[in-house]
NUFIKE-115658 format. One record per atom (N, C-alpha, C): residue in three letters; x, y, z. Coordinates in steps of 0.001 Angstrom, whole numbers, plus 500000, padded with zeros to 6 digits. Layout:
// NUFIKE-115658
ALAXYZ;...
END
This chain:
// NUFIKE-115658
UNK519028467212495963;UNK517849468078496051;UNK518266469536495835;UNK517575470246494951;UNK517925471633494684;UNK517495472507495862;UNK518026473733495919;UNK517836474605497078;UNK516357474899497308;UNK515626475218496242;UNK514201475540496405;UNK513448474383497052;UNK513730473180496643;UNK513044472018497207;UNK513396471828498677;UNK514633472134499054;UNK515023472076500455;UNK514234473088501285;UNK514065474262500724;UNK513314475307501429;UNK511838474930501541;UNK511298474329500510;UNK509902473874500574;UNK509737472765501610;UNK510746471915501720;UNK510714470873502745;UNK510743471483504141;UNK511542472529504324;UNK511577473224505606;UNK510212473820505947;UNK509538474349504937;UNK508195474890505175;UNK507249473792505660;UNK507282472660504992;UNK506398471556505381;UNK506697471082506798;UNK507968471109507156;UNK508387470595508456;UNK508107471575509591;UNK508346472854509336;UNK508350473840510421;UNK507075474660510521;UNK506491475067509391;UNK505376476012509443;UNK504127475385510056;UNK503255476250510517;UNK501982475837511108;UNK501143475074510081;UNK500286474150510536;UNK499375473476509593;UNK498407474442508926;UNK498294475654509457;UNK497402476656508870;UNK498124477575507890;UNK499440477401507746;UNK500226478258506854;UNK499956477923505393;UNK500205478899504525;UNK500121478689503083;UNK501500478267502581;UNK501626477033502166;UNK502917476531501699;UNK503189476990500268;UNK504432477318500011;UNK504813477781498674;UNK504484476733497611;UNK504732475459497919;UNK504514474406496938;UNK503032474175496641;UNK502135474724497489;UNK500698474563497285;UNK500046475787496655;UNK500859476703496172;UNK500303477903495543;UNK499399477546494371;UNK498369478353494171;UNK497491478171493014;UNK498172478592491714;UNK499356479184491838;UNK500151479454490650;UNK499976480831490054;UNK500555480989488880;UNK500567482252488154;UNK499654482175486938;UNK499230483323486435;UNK498401483329485229;UNK499159482743484046;UNK500454483063483955;UNK501294482496482895;UNK502323481568483538;UNK502348480328483096;UNK503257479358483697;UNK504709479730483402;UNK505563479491484397;UNK506988479768484273;UNK507780478581484800;UNK509006478502484357;UNK509913477515484928;UNK510246477926486350;UNK510236476989487282;UNK510510477291488685;UNK511955477748488868;UNK512175478647489814;UNK513527479057490190;UNK514185477916490966;UNK515470477707490757;UNK516142476608491453;UNK516516476971492889;UNK516390478252493258;UNK516778478705494588;UNK515592479165495422;UNK514714479966494824;UNK513670480635495590;UNK512296479991495414;UNK511569479760496505;UNK510164479370496390;UNK509347480512495779;UNK508126480215495365;UNK507365481165494550;UNK507073482481495252;UNK506766482454496555;UNK506414483698497240;UNK507639484573497484;UNK508792483963497716;UNK510018484737497831;UNK510339485399496492;UNK510095484680495432;UNK510330485219494095;UNK509412486412493819;UNK508149486306494259;UNK507216487423494114;UNK507681488635494902;UNK508134488393496135;UNK508649489480496964;UNK509760490230496247;UNK510678489484495655;UNK511808490101494968;UNK511347490907493757;UNK510382490398493025;UNK509884491116491843;UNK509260492449492244;UNK508497492450493328;UNK507876493692493789;UNK508942494672494255;UNK509894494187495014;UNK510939495043495560;UNK511736495743494463;UNK511908495096493327;UNK512726495650492249;UNK511917496383491173;UNK510611496470491321;UNK509817497101490255;UNK509793498627490411;UNK509503499323489335;UNK509519500786489324;UNK508456501369490246;UNK507287500760490265;UNK506191501291491087;UNK506571501320492558;UNK507337500323492996;UNK507763500287494393;UNK508713501441494680;UNK509633501721493792;UNK510597502808494012;UNK509908504168494049;UNK508830504312493283;UNK508139505604493258;UNK507411505904494568;UNK507172504893495388;UNK506460505117496645;UNK507200506080497572;UNK508511506198497407;UNK509271507073498304;UNK508928508540498084;UNK508326508882496953;UNK507964510259496669;UNK506446510450496563;UNK505706509600497269;UNK504245509734497311;UNK503797510004498745;UNK502805510870498866;UNK502305511285500171;UNK501689510128500941;UNK501965510090502245;UNK501216509217503149;UNK500022509991503722;UNK500271510961504599;UNK499200511812505126;UNK499492513282504875;UNK500712513712505193;UNK501063515131505111;UNK501664515445503752;UNK501023516381503027;UNK501476516752501694;UNK502697517655501797;UNK503758517270501081;UNK504995518060501007;UNK505431518571502380;UNK505603517683503354;UNK505970518132504701;UNK507389518688504739;UNK507598519702505582;UNK508923520281505740;UNK509621519558506888;UNK510313518513506572;UNK510997517705507575;UNK511345516355506998;UNK512418515780507478;UNK512917514528506926;UNK512308513292507561;UNK511537513460508628;UNK511119512304509401;UNK509642511956509262;UNK508920512660508408;UNK507536512298508145;UNK507481511077507234;UNK506459510266507440;UNK506327509052506624;UNK505939509400505192;UNK506419508583504288;UNK505950508586502907;UNK505224507265502669;UNK504696507091501484;UNK504029505829501177;UNK505021504665501252;UNK506288504909500971;UNK507288503841501044;UNK507575503446502489;UNK507804504420503361;UNK508102504062504746;UNK506891503421505414;UNK505686503846505031;UNK504485503161505526;UNK504516501691505111;UNK504821501443503856;UNK504864500074503337;UNK505874499223504105;UNK507033499792504388;UNK508061499051505120;UNK507623498759506556;UNK506905499680507171;UNK506422499451508528;UNK505334498381508548;UNK504466498387507545;UNK503467497328507423;UNK504163495980507295;UNK505173495924506443;UNK505901494678506228;UNK506545494182507515;UNK507161495087508264;UNK507828494681509503;UNK506830494143510534;UNK505713494862510719;UNK504686494387511657;UNK504159493015511246;UNK503888492873509955;UNK503303491633509451;UNK504273490463509585;UNK505541490695509309;UNK506532489619509431;UNK506709489190510883;UNK506663490143511799;UNK506776489807513223;UNK505647488875513646;UNK504435489204513215;UNK503272488389513567;UNK503359487020512895;UNK503707487015511611;UNK503781485755510867;UNK504832484817511444;UNK505977485355511807;UNK507044484516512371;UNK506589483887513679;UNK505929484682514530;UNK505485484167515824;UNK504425483081515669;UNK503608483181514618;UNK502536482207514389;UNK502971481075513453;UNK504233481092513036;UNK504786480093512109;UNK503995480033510797;UNK503662481216510287;UNK503032481320508979;UNK504091481721507952;UNK503685481839506700;UNK504651482014505612;UNK505102483477505515;UNK506324483748506000;UNK506853485115506000;UNK507044485662504586;UNK507453484811503657;UNK507665485287502283;UNK506353485781501677;UNK505278485053501901;UNK503973485468501372;UNK503522486756502037;UNK503672486840503344;UNK503297488050504080;UNK504065489257503551;UNK505370489092503374;UNK506194490218502932;UNK505854490638501505;UNK505602489691500636;UNK505242490031499253;UNK503946490830499206;UNK502947490389499964;UNK501678491116500005;UNK501872492510500580;UNK502619492595501679;UNK502820493883502339;UNK503554494871501428;UNK504597494414500752;UNK505363495318499891;UNK504561495756498675;UNK503591494950498256;UNK502815495290497065;UNK501478495941497331;UNK501059496023498594;UNK499664496391498857;UNK499314497814498448;UNK500277498736498445;UNK499973500141498131;UNK500616500619496832;UNK501023499710495962;UNK501647500132494704;UNK500724501023493877;UNK499427500847494024;UNK498472501581493203;UNK498060502924493745;UNK498673503367494847;UNK498291504658495406;UNK498713505791494482;UNK497901506809494463;UNK498091507979493604;UNK499056508970494249;UNK499469509997493500;UNK500157511105494167;UNK499183511799495119;UNK499710512384496168;UNK498931513135497161;UNK497930512264497917;UNK498282511005498099;UNK497520510123498981;UNK496074509934498589;UNK495219509897499607;UNK493803509626499366;UNK493109510785498651;UNK493705511973498692;UNK493143513090497935;UNK493202512791496438;UNK494340512258495994;UNK494468511894494586;UNK493550510752494215;UNK493398509789495118;UNK492501508662494865;UNK491064509152494694;UNK490652510124495517;UNK489291510658495427;UNK489050511331494080;UNK490063512042493582;UNK489933512708492281;UNK489738511682491167;UNK490607510677491115;UNK490506509684490042;UNK489220508865490161;UNK488746508672491358;UNK487483507954491533;UNK486318508735490950;UNK486431510052490941;UNK485377510904490387;UNK485461511021488868;UNK486681511125488333;UNK486813511434486910;UNK486898510195486028;UNK487300509045486579;UNK487353507817485776;UNK485964507192485719;UNK485527506826484542;UNK484161506316484362;UNK483883505093485226;UNK484852504234485383;UNK484667503026486175;UNK485066503177487625;UNK485349504422488060;UNK485803504647489415;UNK487272504278489581;UNK487790504469490777;UNK489195504176491037;UNK489362503794492497;UNK489984502638492735;UNK490335502200494082;UNK491788501770494065;UNK492542502223495054;UNK493989501983495005;UNK494323500501495133;UNK493513499723495849;UNK493812498294495966;UNK493646497587494622;UNK492601497967493883;UNK492403497398492550;UNK493502497864491594;UNK493932499113491760;UNK495013499625490918;UNK496323498916491211;UNK496546498542492469;UNK497761497798492816;UNK497816496481492062;UNK496677495808491978;UNK496619494546491235;UNK496810494803489742;UNK496207495862489240;UNK496369496194487820;UNK497843496460487491;UNK498543497074488409;UNK499963497352488191;UNK500753496057488060;UNK500550495129488986;UNK501356493901488960;UNK500905492945487857;UNK499667493070487405;UNK499183492185486347;UNK499426492751484951;UNK499428494090484813;UNK499414494653483463;UNK500405495792483219;UNK500585496686484194;UNK501300497920483905;UNK502807497822484070;UNK503272497029485011;UNK504720496920485215;UNK505397496226484025;UNK506690496449483932;UNK507529495846482881;UNK506967496136481488;UNK506641497419481289;UNK506178497879479982;UNK504974497084479477;UNK504053496799480361;UNK502822496127479966;UNK502834494619480131;UNK503960494054480538;UNK504032492598480713;UNK503537492156482085;UNK503586493056483064;UNK503207492694484419;UNK504280491875485111;UNK504065491589486394;UNK505037490831487186;UNK504703489351487271;UNK503516488974486806;UNK503099487568486807;UNK503232486948488203;UNK502619487582489186;UNK502691487111490566;UNK501726485960490799;UNK501941485250491887;UNK501059484142492246;UNK499682484655492663;UNK498721483756492613;UNK497341484096492964;UNK497250484573494409;UNK497960483952495332;UNK497859484283496749;UNK498348485695497042;UNK499402486116496369;UNK499916487469496571;UNK498925488490496028;UNK498396488245494841;UNK497434489177494261;UNK496147489241495086;UNK495730488112495625;UNK494548488084496487;UNK494776488933497739;UNK495945488821498344;UNK496244489607499529;UNK496319491095499240;UNK496906491464498104;UNK496985492871497709;UNK495588493440497476;UNK494772492704496757;UNK493422493174496421;UNK492558493364497659;UNK492721492486498630;UNK491792492445499763;UNK492372492973501067;UNK493321493908500983;UNK493929494413502213;UNK493105495490502896;UNK492073496001502245;UNK491265497061502839;UNK490266496506503857;UNK489737497405504682;UNK488833497010505758;UNK487597496284505239;UNK487081496732504110;UNK485837496171503576;UNK486030494813502901;UNK487278494353502803;UNK487582493102502109;UNK488157492078503095;UNK488303490835502623;UNK488899489801503459;UNK489725488858502583;UNK491030488796502806;UNK491891487906502013;UNK491560486433502259;UNK492019485591501351;UNK491747484156501435;UNK492748483407502311;UNK493916483990502553;UNK494951483320503344;UNK495135484009504686;UNK495649483275505665;UNK495960483886506957;UNK497049484946506796;UNK497966484697505874;UNK499031485668505631;UNK498463486992505119;UNK497487486920504223;UNK496842488136503742;UNK496080488842504849;UNK495471488079505736;UNK494736488667506861;UNK495675489377507823;UNK496872488848507979;UNK497865489519508811;UNK498214490889508222;UNK498438490945506922;UNK498783492212506282;UNK497619493199506411;UNK496416492723506244;UNK495225493585506359;UNK495197494283507718;UNK495458493555508789;UNK495492494160510124;UNK496753494993510336;UNK497874494516509809;UNK499138495235509988;UNK499113496598509313;UNK498393496710508219;UNK498234497996507533;UNK497592499011508469;UNK496517498618509132;UNK495820499526510044;UNK496678499860511250;UNK497331498839511800;UNK498204499068512956;UNK499300500061512598;UNK499893499894511421;UNK501000500758511014;UNK500542502202510852;UNK499434502422510122;UNK499086503824509886;UNK498524504503511126;UNK497834503767511992;UNK497391504376513251;UNK498610504789514071;UNK499588503897514152;UNK500798504170514925;UNK501567505355514352;UNK501927505288513069;UNK502812506325512548;UNK502094507624512232;UNK500797507581511962;UNK500088508832511707;UNK499927509651512984;UNK499769508975514123;UNK499771509691515403;UNK501141510328515627;UNK502190509564515386;UNK503555510063515557;UNK503798511285514681;UNK503393511211513407;UNK503584512340512493;UNK502710513535512881;UNK501484513272513333;UNK500580514356513720;UNK501113515108514938;UNK501681514380515885;UNK502294515027517048;UNK503515515837516616;UNK504313515286515709;UNK505489515997515203;UNK505080517285514496;UNK503943517252513820;UNK503465518418513068;UNK502645519378513920;UNK502508519078515208;UNK501734519907516130;UNK500263520000515735;UNK499779518953515093;UNK498356518864514776;UNK497580518379515995;UNK498222517584516822;UNK497609517072518041;UNK498704516771519052;UNK498281516485520276;UNK499217516070521315;UNK498835514680521810;UNK499767514009522440;UNK499500512686523016;UNK498330512746523999;UNK498264513829524770;UNK497239513949525805;UNK495838514114525235;UNK495722514501523953;UNK494398514670523345;UNK493763513340522949;UNK494558512277522883;UNK493990510960522573;UNK493091510543523730;UNK491852510141523455;UNK490937509779524539;UNK491525508756525496;UNK491322509008526786;UNK491897508154527826;UNK491417506711527704;UNK490184506519527244;UNK489637505159527161;UNK490443504273526200;UNK491037504880525180;UNK491864504110524243;UNK493281503949524768;UNK493802504986525391;UNK495168504934525923;UNK495268503927527065;UNK494218503838527874;UNK494247502913529007;UNK494306501458528549;UNK493703501171527396;UNK493714499801526875;UNK494981499520526068;UNK495361500475525225;UNK496443500236524271;UNK497808500715524752;UNK497832501724525596;UNK499105502233526069;UNK499199503736525982;UNK500134504308526737;UNK500249505752526867;UNK501257506374525909;UNK501775505590524959;UNK502676506126523938;UNK502515505305522667;UNK502960505865521551;UNK502862505164520274;UNK503621503846520308;UNK504798503847520936;UNK505610502631520997;UNK504893501531521765;UNK504302501884522892;UNK503604500885523705;UNK502354500397522982;UNK501643501297522318;UNK500424500889521600;UNK500750499913520476;UNK501817500176519745;UNK502233499253518683;UNK502547497885519267;UNK503273497859520349;UNK503630496607521008;UNK502380495859521486;UNK501425496587522044;UNK500186495980522533;UNK499400495330521403;UNK499265496039520283;UNK498472495530519165;UNK499102494284518548;UNK500409494314518340;UNK501090493165517748;UNK501005491953518685;UNK501276492168519969;UNK501195491073520931;UNK499792490481521009;UNK498793491335520973;UNK497415490853521113;UNK497044489934519959;UNK497408490316518731;UNK497101489480517571;UNK497791488131517685;UNK499053488135518092;UNK499801486880518212;UNK499172485982519275;UNK498887486538520427;UNK498329485740521527;UNK496954485192521174;UNK496118486029520582;UNK494746485617520284;UNK494665484648519104;UNK495677484647518234;UNK495615483833517011;UNK496377482518517113;UNK497144482328518162;UNK497950481114518282;UNK497082479857518270;UNK497482478902517420;UNK496779477632517335;UNK495422477697516678;UNK495126478778515991;UNK493821478945515358;UNK493969479125513857;UNK492933478745513145;UNK492904478946511695;UNK492242480279511375;UNK492642481305512107;UNK492139482656511894;UNK493103483650512526;UNK492986484890512101;UNK493779485976512671;UNK492801486889513400;UNK492980487025514707;UNK491970487734515485;UNK492605488557516597;UNK491774489385517218;UNK492183490234518326;UNK491193490054519465;UNK491606490409520671;UNK490680490399521800;UNK489674491535521624;UNK488506491373522187;UNK487428492343521964;UNK487789493739522445;UNK488406493846523634;UNK488700495181524163;UNK489790495885523362;UNK490813495135522917;UNK491881495739522124;UNK491365496130520735;UNK490578495264520121;UNK490030495593518806;UNK489114496807518876;UNK488288496876519905;UNK487386498023520059;UNK488175499309520262;UNK489245499231521062;UNK490068500419521285;UNK490773500842520005;UNK491257499874519223;UNK491912500198517957;UNK490938500872517002;UNK489724500327516886;UNK488733500929516001;UNK488338502321516479;UNK488232502481517797;UNK487908503798518336;UNK489008504802518062;UNK490257504363518203;UNK491388505250517927;UNK491442505599516448;UNK491111504643515603;UNK491085504888514157;UNK490035505953513808;UNK488859505859514412;UNK487820506875514176;UNK488258508242514690;UNK488910508245515853;UNK489429509499516401;UNK490397510150515418;UNK491271509345514797;UNK492235509880513845;UNK491558510455512612;UNK490487509815512153;UNK489781510329510987;UNK489215511713511263;UNK488679511903512437;UNK488056513186512765;UNK489068514270513119;UNK490188513891513751;UNK491103514884514284;UNK492388515063513484;UNK492699514139512591;UNK493917514261511788;UNK493617514203510299;UNK492953513134509859;UNK492771512927508423;UNK491880513976507775;UNK491047514639508554;UNK490217515734508020;UNK490587517066508660;UNK491714517118509353;UNK492150518338510023;UNK492660519351508988;UNK492129520589508988;UNK492568521591508000;UNK494067521862508033;UNK494681521747509203;UNK496116521991509295;UNK496903520914508568;UNK496429519672508688;UNK497112518561508024;UNK496744518471506552;UNK495531518919506223;UNK495008518731504870;UNK494807520046504130;UNK495464521099504597;UNK495232522426504034;UNK495545522558502560;UNK496464521748502053;UNK496863521855500655;UNK496120520881499744;UNK495220520089500304;UNK494562519055499502;UNK493725519626498373;UNK493049520743498616;UNK492200521333497573;UNK493040521698496348;UNK494233522221496601;UNK495126522566495490;UNK495569521309494744;UNK495903520277495504;UNK496348519030494876;UNK495242518420494028;UNK494018518443494544;UNK492897517882493800;UNK492660518645492508;UNK492673519962492589;UNK492444520763491378;UNK493549520516490353;UNK494763520381490822;UNK495884520133489924;UNK495705518814489177;UNK495328517739489895;UNK495144516448489253;UNK493937516444488324;UNK492884517156488699;UNK491717517266487808;UNK492101517933486487;UNK492885518987486572;UNK493298519692485351;UNK494246518839484519;UNK495149518111485184;UNK496035517215484438;UNK495235516122483736;UNK494247515571484430;UNK493423514528483826;UNK492710515070482578;UNK492106516235482685;UNK491409516832481540;UNK492367517113480393;UNK493568517568480742;UNK494544517910479710;UNK494991516669478939;UNK495246515584479648;UNK495668514353478969;UNK494517513704478199;UNK493301513911478658;UNK492155513420477893;UNK492076514137476536;UNK492464515399476512;UNK492456516177475261;UNK493731515969474455;UNK494826515645475140;UNK496123515487474471;UNK496774514164474887;UNK496162513046474580;UNK496720511755474998;UNK498086511466474376;UNK498384512122473270;UNK499660511880472606;UNK500857512323473452;UNK500603513085474510;UNK501680513545475381;UNK502094512493476417;UNK501333511434476518;UNK501687510375477463;UNK502801509501476889;UNK503524508787477741;UNK504592507886477257;UNK504061506806476331;UNK504970506219475577;UNK504603505249474539;UNK503824504059475090;UNK504163503603476287;UNK503470502457476862;UNK501964502690476931;UNK501572503906477290;UNK500151504212477443;UNK499484504409476086;UNK500228504898475113;UNK499687505025473760;UNK499411503641473174;UNK500285502677473478;UNK500050501305473012;UNK498775500736473627;UNK498531501052474869;UNK497313500584475524;UNK496072501144474845;UNK496149502405474427;UNK495030503000473688;UNK494837502296472357;UNK495946501996471681;UNK495870501294470391;UNK495273499898470553;UNK495460499305471749;UNK494932497968472008;UNK493467497987472446;UNK492871499178472474;UNK491449499280472767;UNK491089499633474197;UNK492071499949475035;UNK491779500361476408;UNK491044501707476397;UNK490126501901477327;UNK489391503164477438;UNK490360504292477773;UNK490142505429477137;UNK491067506541477323;UNK491121507003478779;UNK489969507115479431;UNK489992507596480818;UNK490706506614481739;UNK490626505318481430;UNK491310504315482223;UNK492822504453482064;UNK493271504676480850;UNK494703504800480577;UNK495261506097481167;UNK494511507180481007;UNK494948508450481602;UNK495006508312483126;UNK494025507620483695;UNK494038507361485131;UNK495247506551485543;UNK495625505558484740;UNK496826504759485019;UNK498066505643485063;UNK498162506532484088;UNK499346507389483999;UNK499437508334485193;UNK498337508976485525;UNK498340509927486633;UNK498545509209487961;UNK497922508047488126;UNK498073507300489378;UNK499527506904489620;UNK500275506682488557;UNK501659506278488693;UNK502617507418488992;UNK502136508661488893;UNK503005509810489120;UNK503360509951490600;UNK504546510453490873;UNK504890510888492226;UNK504346512303492425;UNK504358512772493657;UNK503882514129493938;UNK504637515155493105;UNK505963515072493134;UNK506775516076492447;UNK506659515979490930;UNK506500514766490410;UNK506331514617488966;UNK505021515263488513;UNK503960515081489297;UNK502675515697488960;UNK502782517216489006;UNK503458517729490018;UNK503651519183490111;UNK504450519684488917;UNK505484518935488535;UNK506298519332487399;UNK505516519369486100;UNK504658518366485884;UNK503840518341484671;UNK502822519478484677;UNK502260519777485837;UNK501313520892485925;UNK502011522207485575;UNK503204522397486094;UNK503951523614485786;UNK504292523678484301;UNK504634522543483725;UNK504990522507482301;UNK503817522903481412;UNK502621522449481765;UNK501471522679480895;UNK500709523965481208;UNK500753524424482448;UNK499858525514482839;UNK500556526760483383;UNK501870526684483653;UNK502568527849484191;UNK503458528441483109;UNK503420529767482936;UNK504282530381481921;UNK505762530232482289;UNK506566529961481272;UNK507987529785481505;UNK508693531141481549;UNK509744531241482326;UNK510505532481482441;UNK511218532774481122;UNK511398534064480844;UNK512145534438479664;UNK513592533989479811;UNK514129533489478721;UNK515532533097478738;UNK516383534252478216;UNK517488534515478886;UNK518401535570478476;UNK519579534921477748;UNK519808535341476543;UNK520891534781475759;UNK522077535741475742;
END
C-alpha cells in the first residue's frame, strides 16, 4: 500500500464520522494524477504555502497602516493565527486538519494592499465590484502560476469563498475556519490596539470581559474551548449563546472603537487616494502592467477587472513605490 493510501486509511479509522475525508473530495477542476505520498488536502495546503500570493501577505496591512514597530500583525501573521486556532479546534473534534489548514492559509490571499481600505477602493472602481474572498478564489483558480492557477480541490475553494460572516461553508472544516478568522482578528486586533495606545484593556465593556475573560490570552482560550465543547459529537460547529453574544458584542465594540478610530485609520484617506490614482493610471496605460496581465487583456478579460487584479496583488510598499514612480518627481542626478 502506498503512503497516501495508508494516510487515507488512517483518516477513515480515526476521524469523526462528520469529518471530510480526503478520499471523498469532490475533486479538482482539472484532473491530476494522485500524489503517492500526500492526500489531496495536504497537497492543497502545500501549494498555497509555496505560492507567491501567500508570500506577499507578509507586506500587507492587517489593521494598522505602516506601523512603527516589529510586533504589529500583518496579513500573514493574521493568517497563521487563524490557521493555528482552526487546527486546534479541528484536532480536538477529530476533523480533517489538512483541509482546515489549507482553507485557513488561503482565505485571505485576495486581500488588497492597505487592508479593507484598499478593498473599499477596488469595490468602487471595478465595474463588477470587489470582494477579497472572491478574489482569493480567483487567485487560486486563475492568477497564480502565471495564469494556470493552483487547481485546488472543491472543498478548499468552498471554504475560502465562504469564510466571511455573511457566508456559510459546506464542510465543518470550512465552518471552523470561518469562526477562527473572527476569533483571531478580535484577539490580535485588541492586542495591537492596546500596543498602539488606541485603547486600554479597561475600556473593553465589563459585560464582555466577564464572559470571555479579563485578558486577550484568556479570551482566546475561552472562545476556542467553547467551540470545542459545544461542537463535540455534533454535525455542526457552534458556540454557547452567552459566549457567542459576548464575541459579537466585542466585535461591534472593535468596529466602533478601533476599526474606525482616526488614530488607527488616520492614513487611510491617503492610501485610498493613492490606489484610486494608480487604478486610473493603469486604465489609461495598461501596457505598463506585467506580461501576465496583458495576456489576460488579449484573452478578452475586462480591463478594469485585470487592473483590479494587478493592484489587489500589490503589497503596501510596492503600491507606494509605483505611486512614487508615476506621480513623484525624481531627484536630479549628479554625474
